[in-house]
N, C-alpha and C positions, 0 to 999 in steps of 0.2 A: 702578881708578885714580881718584885724586881730584885735584882742582885747587884753586887759590886765585887769585882775581882781585884785583889791586891797581890802584887808579885814582887818578891825580893830580887830585883834585877842584878844585884852584885853576886848573888849565889846561883843565878840561872845560867845554864850552859847552852841554852837556845836549841834544844833537841827538837822542838816543834811538835811534840806529842799532843800538848794541850791545844795547839792551833788546829790540829787534825780532828780532835774529838769535840770541839766546841760546836754545839748545834746552831748557835746564832752568829758564828764567825766574829766573836768579840775579842779574840786574841790574835795579835800579829807579831811577826818577827821585827824587832827594832832595827833601825838603820844605824844606830850608834852602838858601839861596843862598850862592854863594862870594863872594869879594871883588869880583869883576867884575860881580856881579849876576845871574849865570846860576844855574840850578838844575841842578847836576851829577848824574851818575849815581852810584850806590853799589852795591857788591856785597854780596849776602847770603851768598855762599859756602856755600849749603846744596845739596849734591848736584852741585857743579861737577865736570865731567869733565876739565877742562883742554883742551878742544877748540881753544881759541885763536881761534875765529871772531870774538869780540868785539874782540880786539886787531887782527885783520886788517882789520876794517871801520871802525875808529875813524879819522875824518879828521884828528883832532888828535894822534894817536899818544900818548894819555895812559893806555893800559891795558897792564899787564904781566900775564902769566899764569904761574903756577908750577904744576908738575905733580909729583905723588908717584907714582913708578912702582914703586919697591922699598923703600918706607919712608923714602926720602930725597927731599925736595922739591928739584927743580932748576929753574933758570930756563929757560923755553922761549922766551918772547918778551921782548925788551927793545927797544921800538920806537925808542929813541934810537940804538942801535948797529947794528942788523941790518936788512937789506932783507927783503922778503917772500920772495925767492928763497933767501936764506940760511936763513930760518926753515923753509921747506919742506924744504930739504936736511937740516937738523938733525933734523927729525921722522922721516926715513927710517931 
């Protein structure tokens, strides 16, 4: 199973929590700042498993994770629309 991480860099404050929890080290702090002056995170998407830990830990809800289960990538988390409980139920 593969995954893809999408980050809204303009809303990210670069706290680095997602960097610390990613088991595959797929997220790094950017060397370029956003319009607000923060250094946001960026996804390398190399070896991402789509575990969604980064999206769950993000305090600003700026991370979306897509997962490829059967050759078709489908949205697993969309922090703007779903609660953590809804995401857990969807994963089952």
